[in-house]
mmCIF file of the N, C-alpha and C atoms, coordinates in Angstrom:
data_MODEL
# 
_entry.id   MODEL 
# 
loop_
_atom_site.group_PDB 
_atom_site.id 
_atom_site.type_symbol 
_atom_site.label_atom_id 
_atom_site.label_alt_id 
_atom_site.label_comp_id 
_atom_site.label_asym_id 
_atom_site.label_entity_id 
_atom_site.label_seq_id 
_atom_site.pdbx_PDB_ins_code 
_atom_site.Cartn_x 
_atom_site.Cartn_y 
_atom_site.Cartn_z 
_atom_site.occupancy 
_atom_site.B_iso_or_equiv 
_atom_site.pdbx_formal_charge 
_atom_site.auth_seq_id 
_atom_site.auth_comp_id 
_atom_site.auth_asym_id 
_atom_site.auth_atom_id 
_atom_site.pdbx_PDB_model_num 
ATOM 1   N N  . MET A 1 1  ? 31.205  24.567  -8.683  1.00 0.00 ? 1  MET A N  1 
ATOM 2   C CA . MET A 1 1  ? 29.960  24.727  -8.060  1.00 0.00 ? 1  MET A CA 1 
ATOM 3   C C  . MET A 1 1  ? 29.631  26.144  -8.890  1.00 0.00 ? 1  MET A C  1 
ATOM 4   N N  . LYS A 1 2  ? 28.347  26.443  -9.115  1.00 0.00 ? 2  LYS A N  1 
ATOM 5   C CA . LYS A 1 2  ? 27.810  27.159  -9.534  1.00 0.00 ? 2  LYS A CA 1 
ATOM 6   C C  . LYS A 1 2  ? 27.417  28.080  -8.878  1.00 0.00 ? 2  LYS A C  1 
ATOM 7   N N  . THR A 1 3  ? 27.467  29.337  -8.909  1.00 0.00 ? 3  THR A N  1 
ATOM 8   C CA . THR A 1 3  ? 26.841  30.259  -7.829  1.00 0.00 ? 3  THR A CA 1 
ATOM 9   C C  . THR A 1 3  ? 25.765  31.155  -8.317  1.00 0.00 ? 3  THR A C  1 
ATOM 10  N N  . GLY A 1 4  ? 24.367  31.095  -7.811  1.00 0.00 ? 4  GLY A N  1 
ATOM 11  C CA . GLY A 1 4  ? 23.479  31.927  -8.260  1.00 0.00 ? 4  GLY A CA 1 
ATOM 12  C C  . GLY A 1 4  ? 22.551  30.884  -9.194  1.00 0.00 ? 4  GLY A C  1 
ATOM 13  N N  . ALA A 1 5  ? 22.657  29.582  -8.965  1.00 0.00 ? 5  ALA A N  1 
ATOM 14  C CA . ALA A 1 5  ? 21.859  28.495  -9.756  1.00 0.00 ? 5  ALA A CA 1 
ATOM 15  C C  . ALA A 1 5  ? 20.477  28.591  -8.994  1.00 0.00 ? 5  ALA A C  1 
ATOM 16  N N  . LYS A 1 6  ? 19.314  28.416  -10.125 1.00 0.00 ? 6  LYS A N  1 
ATOM 17  C CA . LYS A 1 6  ? 18.144  28.617  -9.384  1.00 0.00 ? 6  LYS A CA 1 
ATOM 18  C C  . LYS A 1 6  ? 17.760  27.190  -8.913  1.00 0.00 ? 6  LYS A C  1 
ATOM 19  N N  . VAL A 1 7  ? 17.478  27.001  -7.566  1.00 0.00 ? 7  VAL A N  1 
ATOM 20  C CA . VAL A 1 7  ? 17.184  25.806  -6.846  1.00 0.00 ? 7  VAL A CA 1 
ATOM 21  C C  . VAL A 1 7  ? 15.155  25.611  -6.996  1.00 0.00 ? 7  VAL A C  1 
ATOM 22  N N  . GLU A 1 8  ? 15.346  24.333  -7.588  1.00 0.00 ? 8  GLU A N  1 
ATOM 23  C CA . GLU A 1 8  ? 13.738  23.995  -7.266  1.00 0.00 ? 8  GLU A CA 1 
ATOM 24  C C  . GLU A 1 8  ? 13.670  23.163  -6.221  1.00 0.00 ? 8  GLU A C  1 
ATOM 25  N N  . PRO A 1 9  ? 12.100  23.634  -5.565  1.00 0.00 ? 9  PRO A N  1 
ATOM 26  C CA . PRO A 1 9  ? 11.678  23.011  -4.492  1.00 0.00 ? 9  PRO A CA 1 
ATOM 27  C C  . PRO A 1 9  ? 11.277  21.240  -4.954  1.00 0.00 ? 9  PRO A C  1 
ATOM 28  N N  . LEU A 1 10 ? 11.353  20.461  -3.749  1.00 0.00 ? 10 LEU A N  1 
ATOM 29  C CA . LEU A 1 10 ? 11.165  19.068  -3.964  1.00 0.00 ? 10 LEU A CA 1 
ATOM 30  C C  . LEU A 1 10 ? 9.692   18.945  -4.431  1.00 0.00 ? 10 LEU A C  1 
ATOM 31  N N  . ARG A 1 11 ? 8.750   19.710  -3.744  1.00 0.00 ? 11 ARG A N  1 
ATOM 32  C CA . ARG A 1 11 ? 7.149   19.506  -3.986  1.00 0.00 ? 11 ARG A CA 1 
ATOM 33  C C  . ARG A 1 11 ? 7.173   21.102  -4.287  1.00 0.00 ? 11 ARG A C  1 
ATOM 34  N N  . PRO A 1 12 ? 5.930   21.061  -5.355  1.00 0.00 ? 12 PRO A N  1 
ATOM 35  C CA . PRO A 1 12 ? 5.651   22.372  -5.518  1.00 0.00 ? 12 PRO A CA 1 
ATOM 36  C C  . PRO A 1 12 ? 4.590   22.796  -4.672  1.00 0.00 ? 12 PRO A C  1 
ATOM 37  N N  . LYS A 1 13 ? 4.610   24.390  -4.489  1.00 0.00 ? 13 LYS A N  1 
ATOM 38  C CA . LYS A 1 13 ? 3.794   25.037  -3.534  1.00 0.00 ? 13 LYS A CA 1 
ATOM 39  C C  . LYS A 1 13 ? 2.301   24.776  -3.781  1.00 0.00 ? 13 LYS A C  1 
ATOM 40  N N  . ARG A 1 14 ? 1.356   24.303  -2.634  1.00 0.00 ? 14 ARG A N  1 
ATOM 41  C CA . ARG A 1 14 ? -0.156  23.955  -3.153  1.00 0.00 ? 14 ARG A CA 1 
ATOM 42  C C  . ARG A 1 14 ? -0.737  24.606  -2.005  1.00 0.00 ? 14 ARG A C  1 
ATOM 43  N N  . LYS A 1 15 ? -1.991  24.960  -2.531  1.00 0.00 ? 15 LYS A N  1 
ATOM 44  C CA . LYS A 1 15 ? -3.129  25.260  -1.701  1.00 0.00 ? 15 LYS A CA 1 
ATOM 45  C C  . LYS A 1 15 ? -3.449  24.349  -0.506  1.00 0.00 ? 15 LYS A C  1 
ATOM 46  N N  . CYS A 1 16 ? -3.689  24.671  1.113   1.00 0.00 ? 16 CYS A N  1 
ATOM 47  C CA . CYS A 1 16 ? -4.481  24.017  1.742   1.00 0.00 ? 16 CYS A CA 1 
ATOM 48  C C  . CYS A 1 16 ? -5.769  23.047  1.461   1.00 0.00 ? 16 CYS A C  1 
ATOM 49  N N  . PRO A 1 17 ? -6.175  22.240  1.592   1.00 0.00 ? 17 PRO A N  1 
ATOM 50  C CA . PRO A 1 17 ? -7.169  21.570  1.026   1.00 0.00 ? 17 PRO A CA 1 
ATOM 51  C C  . PRO A 1 17 ? -8.564  21.802  1.665   1.00 0.00 ? 17 PRO A C  1 
ATOM 52  N N  . GLU A 1 18 ? -8.307  22.232  3.044   1.00 0.00 ? 18 GLU A N  1 
ATOM 53  C CA . GLU A 1 18 ? -9.196  22.672  3.769   1.00 0.00 ? 18 GLU A CA 1 
ATOM 54  C C  . GLU A 1 18 ? -9.717  23.768  4.343   1.00 0.00 ? 18 GLU A C  1 
ATOM 55  N N  . CYS A 1 19 ? -8.333  25.049  3.957   1.00 0.00 ? 19 CYS A N  1 
ATOM 56  C CA . CYS A 1 19 ? -8.686  26.395  4.202   1.00 0.00 ? 19 CYS A CA 1 
ATOM 57  C C  . CYS A 1 19 ? -8.234  27.355  3.243   1.00 0.00 ? 19 CYS A C  1 
ATOM 58  N N  . GLY A 1 20 ? -7.142  26.792  2.387   1.00 0.00 ? 20 GLY A N  1 
ATOM 59  C CA . GLY A 1 20 ? -6.903  27.482  0.901   1.00 0.00 ? 20 GLY A CA 1 
ATOM 60  C C  . GLY A 1 20 ? -5.782  28.268  1.257   1.00 0.00 ? 20 GLY A C  1 
ATOM 61  N N  . GLY A 1 21 ? -5.217  28.035  2.531   1.00 0.00 ? 21 GLY A N  1 
ATOM 62  C CA . GLY A 1 21 ? -3.759  28.877  2.890   1.00 0.00 ? 21 GLY A CA 1 
ATOM 63  C C  . GLY A 1 21 ? -2.667  28.131  2.361   1.00 0.00 ? 21 GLY A C  1 
ATOM 64  N N  . GLU A 1 22 ? -1.630  28.718  2.438   1.00 0.00 ? 22 GLU A N  1 
ATOM 65  C CA . GLU A 1 22 ? -0.629  28.260  1.976   1.00 0.00 ? 22 GLU A CA 1 
ATOM 66  C C  . GLU A 1 22 ? 0.666   26.812  2.526   1.00 0.00 ? 22 GLU A C  1 
ATOM 67  N N  . SER A 1 23 ? 0.398   25.879  2.023   1.00 0.00 ? 23 SER A N  1 
ATOM 68  C CA . SER A 1 23 ? 0.956   24.764  2.408   1.00 0.00 ? 23 SER A CA 1 
ATOM 69  C C  . SER A 1 23 ? 2.322   24.890  3.194   1.00 0.00 ? 23 SER A C  1 
ATOM 70  N N  . GLN A 1 24 ? 2.374   24.058  4.345   1.00 0.00 ? 24 GLN A N  1 
ATOM 71  C CA . GLN A 1 24 ? 3.524   24.194  5.268   1.00 0.00 ? 24 GLN A CA 1 
ATOM 72  C C  . GLN A 1 24 ? 4.463   23.035  4.926   1.00 0.00 ? 24 GLN A C  1 
ATOM 73  N N  . ARG A 1 25 ? 5.854   22.769  4.852   1.00 0.00 ? 25 ARG A N  1 
ATOM 74  C CA . ARG A 1 25 ? 6.611   21.581  4.756   1.00 0.00 ? 25 ARG A CA 1 
ATOM 75  C C  . ARG A 1 25 ? 6.222   20.648  5.568   1.00 0.00 ? 25 ARG A C  1 
ATOM 76  N N  . ALA A 1 26 ? 6.012   20.920  7.068   1.00 0.00 ? 26 ALA A N  1 
ATOM 77  C CA . ALA A 1 26 ? 5.773   20.096  8.272   1.00 0.00 ? 26 ALA A CA 1 
ATOM 78  C C  . ALA A 1 26 ? 4.636   18.987  7.878   1.00 0.00 ? 26 ALA A C  1 
ATOM 79  N N  . THR A 1 27 ? 3.957   20.293  7.755   1.00 0.00 ? 27 THR A N  1 
ATOM 80  C CA . THR A 1 27 ? 2.050   19.711  7.244   1.00 0.00 ? 27 THR A CA 1 
ATOM 81  C C  . THR A 1 27 ? 1.840   19.289  6.230   1.00 0.00 ? 27 THR A C  1 
ATOM 82  N N  . TYR A 1 28 ? 2.873   19.225  5.033   1.00 0.00 ? 28 TYR A N  1 
ATOM 83  C CA . TYR A 1 28 ? 2.258   19.023  3.814   1.00 0.00 ? 28 TYR A CA 1 
ATOM 84  C C  . TYR A 1 28 ? 1.146   17.932  3.428   1.00 0.00 ? 28 TYR A C  1 
ATOM 85  N N  . PRO A 1 29 ? -0.036  18.162  2.576   1.00 0.00 ? 29 PRO A N  1 
ATOM 86  C CA . PRO A 1 29 ? -0.012  19.601  1.932   1.00 0.00 ? 29 PRO A CA 1 
ATOM 87  C C  . PRO A 1 29 ? -0.827  20.296  2.719   1.00 0.00 ? 29 PRO A C  1 
ATOM 88  N N  . PHE A 1 30 ? -0.956  20.375  3.671   1.00 0.00 ? 30 PHE A N  1 
ATOM 89  C CA . PHE A 1 30 ? -2.142  21.387  5.169   1.00 0.00 ? 30 PHE A CA 1 
ATOM 90  C C  . PHE A 1 30 ? -1.285  22.541  5.335   1.00 0.00 ? 30 PHE A C  1 
ATOM 91  N N  . CYS A 1 31 ? -1.763  23.486  5.754   1.00 0.00 ? 31 CYS A N  1 
ATOM 92  C CA . CYS A 1 31 ? -0.641  24.510  6.056   1.00 0.00 ? 31 CYS A CA 1 
ATOM 93  C C  . CYS A 1 31 ? -0.962  24.529  7.490   1.00 0.00 ? 31 CYS A C  1 
ATOM 94  N N  . SER A 1 32 ? -1.376  23.750  8.312   1.00 0.00 ? 32 SER A N  1 
ATOM 95  C CA . SER A 1 32 ? -1.265  23.920  9.594   1.00 0.00 ? 32 SER A CA 1 
ATOM 96  C C  . SER A 1 32 ? -1.570  22.119  10.230  1.00 0.00 ? 32 SER A C  1 
ATOM 97  N N  . GLN A 1 33 ? -1.462  21.805  11.461  1.00 0.00 ? 33 GLN A N  1 
ATOM 98  C CA . GLN A 1 33 ? -1.645  20.547  12.176  1.00 0.00 ? 33 GLN A CA 1 
ATOM 99  C C  . GLN A 1 33 ? -3.154  20.614  12.624  1.00 0.00 ? 33 GLN A C  1 
ATOM 100 N N  . ARG A 1 34 ? -3.995  21.615  12.572  1.00 0.00 ? 34 ARG A N  1 
ATOM 101 C CA . ARG A 1 34 ? -5.153  21.743  12.589  1.00 0.00 ? 34 ARG A CA 1 
ATOM 102 C C  . ARG A 1 34 ? -5.801  21.418  11.732  1.00 0.00 ? 34 ARG A C  1 
ATOM 103 N N  . CYS A 1 35 ? -5.445  22.160  10.357  1.00 0.00 ? 35 CYS A N  1 
ATOM 104 C CA . CYS A 1 35 ? -6.060  21.452  9.023   1.00 0.00 ? 35 CYS A CA 1 
ATOM 105 C C  . CYS A 1 35 ? -6.032  20.292  9.019   1.00 0.00 ? 35 CYS A C  1 
ATOM 106 N N  . LYS A 1 36 ? -4.690  19.769  9.103   1.00 0.00 ? 36 LYS A N  1 
ATOM 107 C CA . LYS A 1 36 ? -4.576  18.393  8.912   1.00 0.00 ? 36 LYS A CA 1 
ATOM 108 C C  . LYS A 1 36 ? -5.138  17.413  9.961   1.00 0.00 ? 36 LYS A C  1 
ATOM 109 N N  . ASP A 1 37 ? -5.478  17.796  11.205  1.00 0.00 ? 37 ASP A N  1 
ATOM 110 C CA . ASP A 1 37 ? -6.229  17.253  12.093  1.00 0.00 ? 37 ASP A CA 1 
ATOM 111 C C  . ASP A 1 37 ? -7.834  16.843  11.711  1.00 0.00 ? 37 ASP A C  1 
ATOM 112 N N  . ILE A 1 38 ? -8.230  17.878  11.504  1.00 0.00 ? 38 ILE A N  1 
ATOM 113 C CA . ILE A 1 38 ? -9.567  18.106  10.454  1.00 0.00 ? 38 ILE A CA 1 
ATOM 114 C C  . ILE A 1 38 ? -9.907  17.281  9.581   1.00 0.00 ? 38 ILE A C  1 
ATOM 115 N N  . ASP A 1 39 ? -8.968  17.146  8.440   1.00 0.00 ? 39 ASP A N  1 
ATOM 116 C CA . ASP A 1 39 ? -9.143  16.132  7.620   1.00 0.00 ? 39 ASP A CA 1 
ATOM 117 C C  . ASP A 1 39 ? -9.114  14.855  8.058   1.00 0.00 ? 39 ASP A C  1 
ATOM 118 N N  . LEU A 1 40 ? -8.222  14.331  9.050   1.00 0.00 ? 40 LEU A N  1 
ATOM 119 C CA . LEU A 1 40 ? -8.204  12.990  9.711   1.00 0.00 ? 40 LEU A CA 1 
ATOM 120 C C  . LEU A 1 40 ? -9.398  12.852  10.307  1.00 0.00 ? 40 LEU A C  1 
ATOM 121 N N  . ASN A 1 41 ? -10.114 13.659  11.157  1.00 0.00 ? 41 ASN A N  1 
ATOM 122 C CA . ASN A 1 41 ? -11.378 13.315  11.770  1.00 0.00 ? 41 ASN A CA 1 
ATOM 123 C C  . ASN A 1 41 ? -12.183 13.260  10.517  1.00 0.00 ? 41 ASN A C  1 
ATOM 124 N N  . ARG A 1 42 ? -12.306 13.659  9.333   1.00 0.00 ? 42 ARG A N  1 
ATOM 125 C CA . ARG A 1 42 ? -13.377 13.237  8.385   1.00 0.00 ? 42 ARG A CA 1 
ATOM 126 C C  . ARG A 1 42 ? -13.100 11.982  7.919   1.00 0.00 ? 42 ARG A C  1 
ATOM 127 N N  . TRP A 1 43 ? -12.274 11.495  7.597   1.00 0.00 ? 43 TRP A N  1 
ATOM 128 C CA . TRP A 1 43 ? -11.930 10.202  7.330   1.00 0.00 ? 43 TRP A CA 1 
ATOM 129 C C  . TRP A 1 43 ? -12.086 9.428   8.412   1.00 0.00 ? 43 TRP A C  1 
ATOM 130 N N  . LEU A 1 44 ? -12.171 9.442   9.605   1.00 0.00 ? 44 LEU A N  1 
ATOM 131 C CA . LEU A 1 44 ? -12.314 8.485   10.457  1.00 0.00 ? 44 LEU A CA 1 
ATOM 132 C C  . LEU A 1 44 ? -13.799 8.596   10.939  1.00 0.00 ? 44 LEU A C  1 
ATOM 133 N N  . SER A 1 45 ? -14.369 9.484   10.749  1.00 0.00 ? 45 SER A N  1 
ATOM 134 C CA . SER A 1 45 ? -16.107 9.851   11.251  1.00 0.00 ? 45 SER A CA 1 
ATOM 135 C C  . SER A 1 45 ? -16.569 8.839   9.855   1.00 0.00 ? 45 SER A C  1 
ATOM 136 N N  . GLY A 1 46 ? -16.134 8.883   8.837   1.00 0.00 ? 46 GLY A N  1 
ATOM 137 C CA . GLY A 1 46 ? -16.829 8.492   7.597   1.00 0.00 ? 46 GLY A CA 1 
ATOM 138 C C  . GLY A 1 46 ? -17.261 9.346   6.780   1.00 0.00 ? 46 GLY A C  1 
ATOM 139 N N  . SER A 1 47 ? -17.124 10.869  7.049   1.00 0.00 ? 47 SER A N  1 
ATOM 140 C CA . SER A 1 47 ? -17.583 11.728  6.093   1.00 0.00 ? 47 SER A CA 1 
ATOM 141 C C  . SER A 1 47 ? -17.281 11.577  4.682   1.00 0.00 ? 47 SER A C  1 
ATOM 142 N N  . TYR A 1 48 ? -15.981 10.890  4.402   1.00 0.00 ? 48 TYR A N  1 
ATOM 143 C CA . TYR A 1 48 ? -15.371 10.758  3.057   1.00 0.00 ? 48 TYR A CA 1 
ATOM 144 C C  . TYR A 1 48 ? -15.549 9.216   2.829   1.00 0.00 ? 48 TYR A C  1 
ATOM 145 N N  . ALA A 1 49 ? -16.521 9.036   1.719   1.00 0.00 ? 49 ALA A N  1 
ATOM 146 C CA . ALA A 1 49 ? -16.503 7.541   1.044   1.00 0.00 ? 49 ALA A CA 1 
ATOM 147 C C  . ALA A 1 49 ? -16.610 7.811   -0.106  1.00 0.00 ? 49 ALA A C  1 
ATOM 148 N N  . ILE A 1 50 ? -16.170 6.582   -0.392  1.00 0.00 ? 50 ILE A N  1 
ATOM 149 C CA . ILE A 1 50 ? -15.984 6.289   -1.709  1.00 0.00 ? 50 ILE A CA 1 
ATOM 150 C C  . ILE A 1 50 ? -17.276 5.612   -2.492  1.00 0.00 ? 50 ILE A C  1 
ATOM 151 N N  . PRO A 1 51 ? -18.038 6.327   -3.444  1.00 0.00 ? 51 PRO A N  1 
ATOM 152 C CA . PRO A 1 51 ? -19.037 5.633   -4.030  1.00 0.00 ? 51 PRO A CA 1 
ATOM 153 C C  . PRO A 1 51 ? -19.093 4.373   -4.660  1.00 0.00 ? 51 PRO A C  1 
ATOM 154 N N  . VAL A 1 52 ? -20.153 3.346   -4.356  1.00 0.00 ? 52 VAL A N  1 
ATOM 155 C CA . VAL A 1 52 ? -19.960 1.976   -4.994  1.00 0.00 ? 52 VAL A CA 1 
ATOM 156 C C  . VAL A 1 52 ? -20.922 1.616   -5.560  1.00 0.00 ? 52 VAL A C  1 
ATOM 157 N N  . THR A 1 53 ? -21.118 1.200   -6.856  1.00 0.00 ? 53 THR A N  1 
ATOM 158 C CA . THR A 1 53 ? -21.990 1.086   -7.889  1.00 0.00 ? 53 THR A CA 1 
ATOM 159 C C  . THR A 1 53 ? -22.412 -0.825  -7.634  1.00 0.00 ? 53 THR A C  1 
ATOM 160 N N  . GLU A 1 54 ? -23.677 -0.918  -7.140  1.00 0.00 ? 54 GLU A N  1 
ATOM 161 C CA . GLU A 1 54 ? -23.958 -2.410  -7.386  1.00 0.00 ? 54 GLU A CA 1 
ATOM 162 C C  . GLU A 1 54 ? -23.504 -3.163  -8.887  1.00 0.00 ? 54 GLU A C  1 
ATOM 163 N N  . THR A 1 55 ? -23.288 -4.377  -8.965  1.00 0.00 ? 55 THR A N  1 
ATOM 164 C CA . THR A 1 55 ? -23.284 -4.991  -10.599 1.00 0.00 ? 55 THR A CA 1 
ATOM 165 C C  . THR A 1 55 ? -24.293 -6.028  -10.366 1.00 0.00 ? 55 THR A C  1 
ATOM 166 N N  . ASP A 1 56 ? -24.757 -6.395  -11.354 1.00 0.00 ? 56 ASP A N  1 
ATOM 167 C CA . ASP A 1 56 ? -25.638 -7.577  -11.530 1.00 0.00 ? 56 ASP A CA 1 
ATOM 168 C C  . ASP A 1 56 ? -24.868 -8.625  -10.916 1.00 0.00 ? 56 ASP A C  1 
ATOM 169 N N  . GLU A 1 57 ? -23.886 -9.083  -11.037 1.00 0.00 ? 57 GLU A N  1 
ATOM 170 C CA . GLU A 1 57 ? -22.952 -10.156 -10.582 1.00 0.00 ? 57 GLU A CA 1 
ATOM 171 C C  . GLU A 1 57 ? -23.261 -9.850  -8.905  1.00 0.00 ? 57 GLU A C  1 
ATOM 172 N N  . ASN A 1 58 ? -23.276 -8.830  -8.026  1.00 0.00 ? 58 ASN A N  1 
ATOM 173 C CA . ASN A 1 58 ? -23.347 -8.736  -6.952  1.00 0.00 ? 58 ASN A CA 1 
ATOM 174 C C  . ASN A 1 58 ? -24.492 -8.795  -6.251  1.00 0.00 ? 58 ASN A C  1 
ATOM 175 N N  . LEU A 1 59 ? -25.542 -8.514  -7.135  1.00 0.00 ? 59 LEU A N  1 
ATOM 176 C CA . LEU A 1 59 ? -26.623 -8.616  -6.633  1.00 0.00 ? 59 LEU A CA 1 
ATOM 177 C C  . LEU A 1 59 ? -27.437 -10.226 -6.700  1.00 0.00 ? 59 LEU A C  1 
ATOM 178 N N  . THR A 1 60 ? -27.083 -10.730 -7.674  1.00 0.00 ? 60 THR A N  1 
ATOM 179 C CA . THR A 1 60 ? -27.179 -12.378 -7.805  1.00 0.00 ? 60 THR A CA 1 
ATOM 180 C C  . THR A 1 60 ? -26.845 -13.125 -6.548  1.00 0.00 ? 60 THR A C  1 
ATOM 181 N N  . ASP A 1 61 ? -25.708 -12.883 -6.213  1.00 0.00 ? 61 ASP A N  1 
ATOM 182 C CA . ASP A 1 61 ? -25.419 -13.823 -4.669  1.00 0.00 ? 61 ASP A CA 1 
ATOM 183 C C  . ASP A 1 61 ? -26.286 -13.902 -3.755  1.00 0.00 ? 61 ASP A C  1 
ATOM 184 N N  . GLU A 1 62 ? -27.018 -12.883 -3.455  1.00 0.00 ? 62 GLU A N  1 
ATOM 185 C CA . GLU A 1 62 ? -27.789 -12.607 -2.360  1.00 0.00 ? 62 GLU A CA 1 
ATOM 186 C C  . GLU A 1 62 ? -29.082 -13.094 -2.253  1.00 0.00 ? 62 GLU A C  1 
# 
Protein backbone atom coordinates (compact mmCIF):
# COMPACT_ATOMS: atom_id res chain seq x y z
CA MET A 1 0.00 0.00 0.00
CA LYS A 2 1.31 3.44 -0.91
CA THR A 3 1.87 5.92 1.84
CA GLY A 4 1.28 9.60 1.25
CA ALA A 5 -1.23 8.98 -1.54
CA LYS A 6 -3.77 11.75 -1.98
CA VAL A 7 -7.29 10.70 -0.94
CA GLU A 8 -10.14 12.38 -2.80
CA PRO A 9 -13.35 13.01 -0.87
CA LEU A 10 -16.50 11.26 -2.09
CA ARG A 11 -18.29 14.57 -2.59
CA PRO A 12 -16.71 17.88 -3.50
CA LYS A 13 -16.99 20.69 -0.96
CA ARG A 14 -19.93 23.00 -1.70
CA LYS A 15 -21.34 26.15 -0.21
CA CYS A 16 -24.56 25.83 1.78
CA PRO A 17 -27.48 26.89 -0.46
CA GLU A 18 -29.12 28.74 2.46
CA CYS A 19 -26.35 30.73 4.12
CA GLY A 20 -23.23 30.18 2.01
CA GLY A 21 -21.28 28.45 4.79
CA GLU A 22 -19.19 25.34 4.22
CA SER A 23 -21.30 22.19 3.90
CA GLN A 24 -20.99 19.42 6.48
CA ARG A 25 -21.01 15.69 5.79
CA ALA A 26 -23.94 14.91 8.14
CA THR A 27 -26.25 17.53 6.58
CA TYR A 28 -24.89 17.69 3.01
CA PRO A 29 -25.32 19.94 1.03
CA PHE A 30 -26.25 22.17 3.97
CA CYS A 31 -23.98 23.44 6.73
CA SER A 32 -26.32 22.62 9.62
CA GLN A 33 -29.62 21.00 10.54
CA ARG A 34 -31.10 24.50 10.87
CA CYS A 35 -30.39 25.37 7.20
CA LYS A 36 -31.67 21.95 6.16
CA ASP A 37 -34.93 22.52 8.07
CA ILE A 38 -35.37 26.01 6.57
CA ASP A 39 -35.11 24.54 3.06
CA LEU A 40 -37.54 21.71 3.89
CA ASN A 41 -40.06 24.21 5.28
CA ARG A 42 -39.89 26.21 2.03
CA TRP A 43 -40.66 23.08 0.01
CA LEU A 44 -43.53 22.04 2.30
CA SER A 45 -45.10 25.53 2.42
CA GLY A 46 -45.07 25.85 -1.37
CA SER A 47 -42.50 28.65 -1.58
CA TYR A 48 -40.61 26.65 -4.18
CA ALA A 49 -42.66 25.94 -7.28
CA ILE A 50 -41.92 24.73 -10.77
CA PRO A 51 -43.51 27.11 -13.30
CA VAL A 52 -46.02 25.51 -15.65
CA THR A 53 -46.86 26.86 -19.07
CA GLU A 54 -50.28 26.13 -20.53
CA THR A 55 -50.29 24.66 -24.02
CA ASP A 56 -53.10 24.92 -26.55
CA GLU A 57 -53.78 21.23 -26.03
CA ASN A 58 -54.49 21.75 -22.31
CA LEU A 59 -56.70 24.79 -22.93
CA THR A 60 -59.06 23.02 -25.38
CA ASP A 61 -59.93 20.30 -22.83
CA GLU A 62 -61.81 22.77 -20.65
